C-alpha positions as CSV (number, residue, x, y, z in Angstrom):
1,M,0.0,0.0,0.0
2,E,1.5,3.4,-1.1
3,Q,1.8,5.9,1.7
4,F,1.2,9.7,1.2
5,D,1.8,12.5,3.6
6,L,-1.3,14.2,2.3
7,V,-4.3,12.9,0.3
8,V,-6.8,15.5,-1.1
9,I,-10.2,14.2,-2.0
10,G,-11.7,16.5,-4.7
11,A,-9.8,18.4,-7.5
12,G,-12.0,21.5,-7.7
13,P,-11.2,25.0,-6.9
14,G,-10.5,24.1,-3.3
15,G,-8.8,20.7,-3.9
16,Y,-6.1,21.2,-6.5
17,P,-4.7,24.4,-4.7
18,A,-4.6,22.4,-1.5
19,A,-2.6,19.6,-3.2
20,I,-0.2,22.0,-4.8
21,R,0.4,24.0,-1.6
22,G,1.0,20.7,0.3
23,A,3.6,19.8,-2.4
24,Q,5.2,23.2,-2.2
25,L,5.6,22.5,1.6
26,G,7.5,19.3,0.8
27,A,4.7,16.8,1.4
28,K,4.3,13.7,-0.7
29,V,0.8,14.4,-2.1
30,A,-2.0,12.5,-3.9
31,I,-5.2,14.1,-5.2
32,V,-8.3,12.0,-6.0
33,E,-11.0,13.0,-8.4
34,R,-13.9,10.9,-9.7
35,E,-15.0,13.2,-12.5
36,Q,-13.0,16.1,-14.1
37,I,-10.0,18.0,-12.8
38,G,-11.1,21.4,-11.9
39,G,-14.4,20.3,-10.5
40,T,-17.8,21.9,-10.9
41,C,-16.3,25.5,-11.1
42,L,-14.1,24.9,-14.1
43,N,-16.2,22.4,-15.9
44,W,-19.9,23.0,-15.3
45,G,-20.1,26.3,-13.3
46,C,-18.1,29.5,-12.9
47,I,-16.0,29.3,-16.1
48,P,-18.5,28.0,-18.5
49,T,-21.2,30.3,-17.2
50,K,-19.0,33.4,-17.4
51,T,-17.8,32.4,-20.8
52,L,-21.3,32.3,-22.1
53,I,-22.2,35.5,-20.3
54,A,-19.3,37.3,-22.0
55,A,-20.5,36.1,-25.3
56,S,-24.1,37.2,-24.8
57,S,-22.9,40.5,-23.4
58,L,-20.8,41.1,-26.4
59,Y,-23.8,40.3,-28.7
60,S,-25.8,42.8,-26.8
61,E,-23.0,45.5,-27.1
62,I,-23.0,44.9,-30.9
63,A,-26.7,45.2,-31.0
64,G,-26.5,48.5,-29.3
65,A,-23.4,49.8,-31.0
66,A,-25.4,52.4,-33.0
67,K,-25.3,54.6,-29.8
68,L,-21.6,54.8,-30.2
69,G,-21.7,55.6,-33.9
70,I,-21.1,52.0,-35.1
71,R,-23.5,50.3,-37.6
72,S,-23.9,46.6,-36.8
73,D,-27.2,45.5,-38.4
74,K,-26.1,42.0,-39.5
75,A,-25.0,40.7,-36.1
76,S,-26.4,37.1,-35.4
77,I,-26.1,34.4,-32.9
78,D,-24.3,31.1,-33.5
79,F,-25.1,29.2,-30.2
80,A,-23.1,26.1,-31.4
81,G,-20.1,28.4,-31.9
82,M,-20.6,29.9,-28.3
83,M,-20.8,26.4,-26.9
84,Q,-17.6,25.4,-28.8
85,H,-15.8,28.4,-27.3
86,K,-16.9,27.5,-24.0
87,K,-15.6,24.0,-24.5
88,N,-12.2,25.2,-25.7
89,V,-11.9,27.5,-22.7
90,V,-12.6,24.8,-20.3
91,E,-10.3,22.3,-21.9
92,Q,-7.4,24.9,-22.0
93,L,-7.8,25.6,-18.3
94,Q,-8.3,22.0,-17.3
95,N,-5.0,21.1,-19.2
96,G,-3.3,24.0,-17.3
97,V,-4.4,22.6,-14.0
98,N,-3.2,19.1,-14.9
99,Q,0.1,20.6,-15.9
100,L,0.4,22.4,-12.6
101,L,-0.3,19.3,-10.6
102,K,2.3,17.4,-12.7
103,A,4.9,20.1,-12.3
104,N,4.5,20.1,-8.5
105,G,4.9,16.3,-8.3
106,V,1.3,15.6,-7.2
107,T,0.1,12.1,-7.9
108,V,-3.4,12.4,-9.6
109,L,-5.6,9.3,-9.0
110,S,-9.0,8.9,-10.9
111,G,-11.8,7.3,-9.1
112,T,-14.1,7.4,-6.1
113,A,-12.5,7.7,-2.7
114,S,-13.9,6.1,0.4
115,F,-12.4,5.9,3.8
116,E,-11.5,2.4,5.3
117,G,-10.1,4.2,8.4
118,R,-8.9,7.5,9.3
119,N,-5.6,6.9,7.6
120,R,-6.6,4.5,4.8
121,I,-8.4,5.4,1.7
122,N,-9.9,3.1,-1.0
123,I,-10.1,4.3,-4.6
124,T,-12.5,2.7,-7.0
125,S,-12.3,3.2,-10.7
126,K,-13.3,1.5,-13.9
127,T,-10.0,-0.4,-13.8
128,G,-10.4,-1.7,-10.4
129,A,-9.6,-0.7,-6.8
130,K,-6.5,0.2,-4.8
131,E,-5.9,1.2,-1.2
132,I,-3.6,4.1,-0.2
133,G,-2.4,5.4,3.1
134,A,-2.8,9.0,4.2
135,A,-1.0,10.7,7.2
136,K,-3.3,13.7,6.7
137,T,-6.5,14.0,4.5
138,I,-8.3,17.1,3.2
139,I,-11.9,16.5,2.1
140,V,-12.8,19.1,-0.6
141,T,-15.6,17.3,-2.5
142,G,-17.8,20.4,-3.2
143,S,-21.5,20.5,-3.8
144,T,-24.1,19.7,-6.4
145,S,-27.5,21.2,-7.4
146,V,-30.5,20.4,-5.4
147,V,-33.6,19.3,-7.4
148,P,-36.8,19.3,-5.4
149,G,-38.7,16.0,-5.2
150,F,-42.0,17.5,-6.4
151,L,-40.6,18.1,-9.9
152,P,-41.3,15.3,-12.5
153,K,-38.5,13.5,-14.3
154,S,-37.9,14.9,-17.7
155,D,-35.2,16.1,-20.0
156,R,-36.9,19.4,-20.2
157,I,-36.4,19.9,-16.5
158,I,-32.7,20.5,-15.9
159,E,-30.2,22.0,-13.3
160,S,-27.4,24.4,-14.2
161,R,-25.1,21.7,-15.3
162,G,-27.5,20.3,-17.8
163,F,-28.3,23.9,-19.0
164,L,-24.6,24.6,-19.8
165,D,-24.5,21.4,-21.9
166,M,-27.6,22.4,-24.1
167,T,-27.0,22.3,-27.9
168,E,-29.9,24.8,-28.6
169,L,-30.9,27.9,-26.8
170,P,-34.6,27.7,-25.5
171,K,-36.9,30.3,-26.9
172,N,-38.9,30.4,-23.8
173,L,-37.3,29.6,-20.4
174,I,-38.7,29.2,-16.8
175,V,-36.0,29.6,-14.1
176,L,-37.0,28.3,-10.6
177,G,-34.9,30.2,-8.1
178,G,-33.8,33.8,-7.8
179,G,-30.4,33.3,-6.5
180,Y,-27.1,34.1,-8.1
181,I,-27.1,31.0,-10.4
182,G,-30.5,31.4,-11.6
183,C,-30.3,35.1,-12.2
184,E,-26.9,34.8,-14.0
185,L,-28.2,32.2,-16.4
186,A,-31.4,34.2,-16.9
187,C,-29.7,37.3,-17.9
188,M,-27.4,35.4,-20.3
189,A,-30.4,33.8,-22.0
190,A,-32.3,37.0,-22.2
191,Q,-29.5,38.9,-23.8
192,L,-29.6,36.2,-26.6
193,G,-33.2,36.7,-27.2
194,T,-34.9,34.1,-24.9
195,K,-38.0,35.0,-23.1
196,V,-37.3,34.4,-19.5
197,T,-39.5,34.1,-16.4
198,I,-38.0,33.7,-12.9
199,V,-40.1,32.2,-10.1
200,E,-38.8,32.8,-6.6
201,L,-40.7,31.7,-3.4
202,L,-39.0,34.4,-1.3
203,E,-40.1,38.0,-1.4
204,D,-37.3,39.0,-3.7
205,I,-34.4,37.8,-5.8
206,L,-30.8,38.0,-4.7
207,L,-31.8,38.5,-1.0
208,Q,-28.2,38.3,0.2
209,M,-27.4,41.6,-1.4
210,D,-27.7,45.2,-0.1
211,T,-31.3,46.3,-0.6
212,E,-30.3,49.2,-3.0
213,V,-28.1,46.9,-5.1
214,R,-30.6,44.2,-5.6
215,K,-33.3,46.8,-6.6
216,E,-31.0,48.2,-9.3
217,V,-30.2,44.7,-10.6
218,R,-33.9,43.7,-10.6
219,R,-35.0,46.9,-12.3
220,H,-32.6,46.4,-15.1
221,M,-33.4,42.7,-15.6
222,E,-37.1,43.5,-15.8
223,T,-37.1,46.9,-17.7
224,V,-34.0,46.4,-20.0
225,L,-33.8,42.7,-20.4
226,G,-37.5,42.0,-20.3
227,I,-37.2,39.2,-17.7
228,K,-40.5,38.5,-15.9
229,I,-39.7,38.0,-12.2
230,M,-42.5,36.4,-10.0
231,T,-41.6,36.6,-6.3
232,G,-43.4,35.6,-3.1
233,K,-45.2,32.7,-4.6
234,A,-44.4,28.9,-5.0
235,L,-44.1,27.1,-8.4
236,S,-46.5,24.1,-8.4
237,A,-48.4,21.7,-10.5
238,V,-45.5,21.2,-12.9
239,K,-46.3,19.2,-15.9
240,V,-44.4,18.2,-19.1
241,S,-46.4,17.8,-22.2
242,G,-44.5,17.1,-25.3
243,K,-42.1,20.0,-25.8
244,L,-43.7,22.2,-23.2
245,V,-43.3,22.6,-19.5
246,K,-46.4,24.1,-17.7
247,A,-46.7,25.2,-14.1
248,T,-48.7,27.3,-11.8
249,V,-47.5,30.3,-9.8
250,G,-50.2,31.6,-7.4
251,D,-53.2,32.3,-9.7
252,A,-51.0,32.5,-12.8
253,T,-49.9,29.9,-15.4
254,V,-46.4,29.9,-16.8
255,D,-44.9,27.7,-19.6
256,G,-41.7,27.3,-21.4
257,D,-39.4,25.0,-23.5
258,C,-37.6,23.9,-20.4
259,L,-37.5,24.5,-16.7
260,L,-34.0,25.5,-15.2
261,V,-33.8,24.4,-11.5
262,A,-31.6,26.7,-9.5
263,V,-32.8,26.5,-5.9
264,G,-29.6,25.8,-4.0
265,R,-26.8,23.3,-3.6
266,K,-26.0,20.4,-1.3
267,P,-22.8,18.9,-0.1
268,V,-21.2,15.9,-2.1
269,T,-20.3,13.3,0.5
270,D,-21.9,10.2,-1.2
271,G,-19.6,7.2,-1.4
272,L,-17.1,8.7,1.1
273,T,-18.1,6.5,4.0
274,I,-16.8,9.1,6.4
275,E,-18.3,7.2,9.4
276,K,-15.4,4.6,9.0
277,A,-12.9,7.4,9.7
278,G,-14.9,8.4,12.7
279,L,-16.5,11.5,11.2
280,K,-20.2,12.4,11.1
281,A,-22.0,14.9,8.9
282,N,-24.3,17.4,10.5
283,D,-28.1,17.4,9.9
284,K,-27.8,19.1,6.6
285,G,-25.1,16.8,5.3
286,F,-22.1,19.2,5.6
287,I,-18.8,18.1,7.3
288,P,-18.2,20.5,10.4
289,T,-14.9,22.1,10.9
290,D,-13.3,24.7,13.1
291,D,-11.8,27.9,11.9
292,Y,-8.6,26.0,10.9
293,G,-10.3,23.4,8.7
294,R,-9.9,20.8,11.3
295,T,-12.7,18.1,11.6
296,A,-13.5,16.0,14.7
297,V,-10.8,13.6,13.6
298,A,-7.3,15.0,14.2
299,T,-5.9,13.7,10.8
300,I,-8.7,14.9,8.6
301,Y,-9.4,18.4,7.3
302,A,-12.1,19.8,5.2
303,A,-12.6,23.0,3.1
304,G,-14.9,24.5,0.5
305,D,-18.7,23.9,-0.1
306,V,-18.6,20.5,1.6
307,T,-18.2,22.4,5.0
308,G,-21.2,24.6,4.4
309,R,-19.3,27.7,5.4
310,I,-19.2,30.0,2.4
311,M,-20.1,28.2,-0.8
312,L,-18.0,30.2,-3.3
313,A,-15.1,29.0,-5.4
314,H,-12.7,31.6,-4.3
315,A,-13.5,30.9,-0.7
316,A,-12.8,27.3,-1.3
317,T,-9.5,28.1,-2.8
318,S,-8.5,30.1,0.2
319,Q,-9.6,27.5,2.6
320,G,-8.0,24.7,0.7
321,V,-4.6,26.4,0.8
322,I,-4.9,27.2,4.5
323,A,-6.1,23.7,5.4
324,A,-3.1,22.3,3.5
325,E,-0.7,24.5,5.4
326,N,-2.3,23.6,8.7
327,A,-2.0,19.9,7.9
328,C,1.6,20.0,6.7
329,T,3.1,22.6,9.2
330,R,3.0,23.3,12.9
331,K,2.0,26.8,12.3
332,L,-1.8,27.3,12.2
333,R,-3.8,30.1,10.6
334,K,-7.6,30.6,10.5
335,F,-9.8,30.7,7.5
336,E,-10.2,34.2,6.0
337,S,-13.4,35.7,7.4
338,L,-13.7,38.5,4.7
339,V,-14.9,37.0,1.5
340,P,-16.2,39.2,-1.4
341,A,-19.2,37.9,-3.5
342,V,-19.6,38.6,-7.2
343,V,-22.6,38.0,-9.3
344,F,-22.4,38.2,-13.1
345,T,-25.9,39.4,-13.7
346,I,-26.7,42.3,-16.1
347,P,-25.5,44.6,-14.7
348,E,-22.9,42.9,-12.5
349,A,-23.1,43.2,-8.7
350,A,-20.6,42.6,-6.0
351,Y,-20.4,43.1,-2.3
352,V,-18.0,42.5,0.7
353,G,-18.1,43.1,4.5
354,L,-21.2,44.5,6.2
355,S,-24.2,45.9,4.3
356,E,-26.0,49.0,5.5
357,Q,-28.8,46.8,6.7
358,E,-26.4,44.4,8.6
359,A,-24.6,47.3,10.3
360,S,-27.9,48.8,11.3
361,G,-29.0,45.5,12.8
362,R,-25.8,45.3,14.9
363,G,-26.5,48.8,16.3
364,I,-23.3,50.3,14.6
365,P,-23.7,54.0,13.6
366,V,-22.4,54.3,10.1
367,S,-21.9,56.8,7.3
368,I,-22.8,55.9,3.8
369,G,-20.9,57.1,0.7
370,K,-22.5,56.5,-2.7
371,F,-21.3,57.6,-6.2
372,P,-23.3,56.9,-9.4
373,F,-21.7,55.5,-12.7
374,R,-23.6,58.3,-14.5
375,A,-21.3,60.9,-13.1
376,L,-18.1,59.0,-14.1
377,G,-16.4,60.1,-17.4
378,R,-15.1,56.5,-18.1
379,A,-18.7,55.1,-17.7
380,M,-20.1,57.7,-20.0
381,A,-17.3,57.1,-22.6
382,I,-18.4,53.4,-23.0
383,N,-22.1,54.1,-22.6
384,H,-22.6,52.2,-19.3
385,V,-24.0,54.5,-16.9
386,E,-26.3,52.4,-14.9
387,G,-25.3,51.6,-11.2
388,F,-23.4,52.9,-8.3
389,V,-20.7,52.0,-5.7
390,K,-21.5,52.2,-1.9
391,L,-19.2,52.4,1.0
392,V,-20.4,51.6,4.6
393,S,-18.0,53.0,7.3
394,D,-17.9,53.5,11.1
395,Q,-19.3,57.0,11.8
396,E,-16.8,57.6,14.6
397,S,-13.6,56.0,13.4
398,G,-14.1,56.2,9.6
399,R,-13.1,52.6,9.2
400,I,-14.5,51.0,6.2
401,L,-16.9,48.2,7.2
402,G,-18.5,47.2,3.9
403,A,-18.8,47.9,0.3
404,A,-21.0,47.2,-2.7
405,A,-21.0,47.9,-6.4
406,V,-23.5,47.4,-9.1
407,G,-22.8,48.2,-12.7
408,V,-20.3,47.4,-15.4
409,H,-17.0,45.8,-14.0
410,A,-18.5,45.7,-10.5
411,T,-17.0,42.2,-10.1
412,D,-13.5,43.6,-10.7
413,L,-14.0,46.8,-8.7
414,I,-14.8,45.0,-5.5
415,A,-11.2,43.8,-5.1
416,E,-10.1,47.3,-4.1
417,A,-12.7,47.6,-1.5
418,T,-11.9,44.1,-0.1
419,L,-8.3,45.0,0.3
420,A,-9.3,48.3,2.1
421,I,-11.6,46.5,4.5
422,R,-9.0,43.7,5.2
423,N,-6.4,46.3,6.0
424,E,-8.7,48.4,8.2
425,L,-8.4,51.5,6.0
426,T,-10.6,54.5,6.6
427,V,-12.8,56.4,4.0
428,D,-10.3,59.3,4.4
429,S,-7.3,57.1,3.4
430,L,-9.1,55.7,0.5
431,G,-10.4,59.2,-0.6
432,E,-6.9,60.8,-0.3
433,T,-5.4,58.0,-2.5
434,I,-5.0,59.3,-6.1
435,H,-6.8,57.2,-8.5
436,A,-5.9,57.4,-12.2
437,H,-8.3,59.2,-14.5
438,P,-10.4,58.3,-16.3
439,T,-10.9,54.9,-14.8
440,F,-13.6,53.0,-13.0
441,P,-11.8,52.8,-9.6
442,E,-12.3,56.6,-9.3
443,L,-15.8,55.6,-8.2
444,W,-14.4,54.5,-4.7
445,M,-12.5,57.7,-4.3
446,E,-15.6,59.7,-5.0
447,A,-17.7,57.5,-2.7
448,A,-15.1,58.0,0.1
449,H,-15.5,61.7,-0.3
450,A,-19.2,61.3,-0.4
451,S,-19.1,59.8,3.0
452,H,-18.5,63.3,4.3
453,G,-20.5,65.1,1.7
454,T,-17.4,66.3,-0.1
455,A,-17.4,64.4,-3.5
456,I,-16.0,66.7,-6.2
457,H,-18.1,65.3,-9.0
458,A,-21.5,65.2,-7.2
459,A,-23.7,68.1,-6.4
460,P,-23.6,69.1,-2.7
461,V,-26.4,67.7,-0.5
462,R,-28.8,70.5,0.4
463,K,-29.2,71.0,4.0
464,R,-32.6,71.4,5.5
465,K,-33.5,74.6,7.1
């Protein structure tokens, strides 16, 4: 039986960085993956989704280019070509990850891992089974889509993975779920001409966002993209008849070529037999860890979606690297607590730290600094003036507690705000930092000044007499 210092189970955005970091620290490392290197994010999630959103956004830009003095009357959609581009991007990145693992001396094992004990792992594949020894193990098996039991079985009722493998774009799409996955794919389809209806049981879509941000996103989705959003009512009486999916939402009836199910995700632990290692999942199926990635078993760590902490790819990457360091060294460090969230809707949205509502709920007196894209020269130059950025700061110290952005490049802009919050900067230090002109990051400088009512490119707030 071959022995390894560290075995990583799962080669997604949390797993392969963990394996590489372990190897960098001198450990003999193996990584086990039962599907594709790169996991859901690279193969059926983040990367393919954003590739298709980029294509649909470019088509939308071309369709509206007349506003910039460019005639583009003959633009058309080649959906098969878009899907081929998506496939090419995924394959190139997957090959890159494989090369990185090889270059770092990581042993890649294909198959399903299951525990035979806390230090013994069985790997089953099409070619047979083998057992390996693991001094330390990191479980980074990720999550998969939840499909409610009340939905009938049909190839016209699909989750996000199935949607991203479609060969034809539906003309009429029902989306069940108003979270980030459902809204991103809804925006992508709508930009390509699909009639889209979103059904969300809760009172609004994207409820994790700042109230003002989600209102701006919803407004654009409804009024510009033409997406019908039905909130506060359940989808019921779902039936598939021929090429049509029909359902009821309250007193209304909805129908479409297919139903995209995007109501959430659940941890992947099937086949792991964690009980043989002395582990037990919680009542929601997640593997509990402490802030260092340690499970109830001293030799086993876990990171990413399977822990139920923060189900985002970049959070999994950070946690995987930290778990590897904690498993391979005697110096412990905690998981990062500040994690930005980015949503590739149209317009994009992003947030980090405390929202205005969260700060208020904690009784923290705050100052708010907002600045709109419409007052920014760079935004006007490219004809994208919808949206704003927002800073939440402690009223007494000026320390930045949270930030949000909605508009073009919001997902890139949030990085500066994340760095500012992590390093406990104040709105004064951010505002006094020279930002190159004309650029989008100037928004943060202006928003910082707006916290004091001193933004240069915004009209002064009138004081009430």
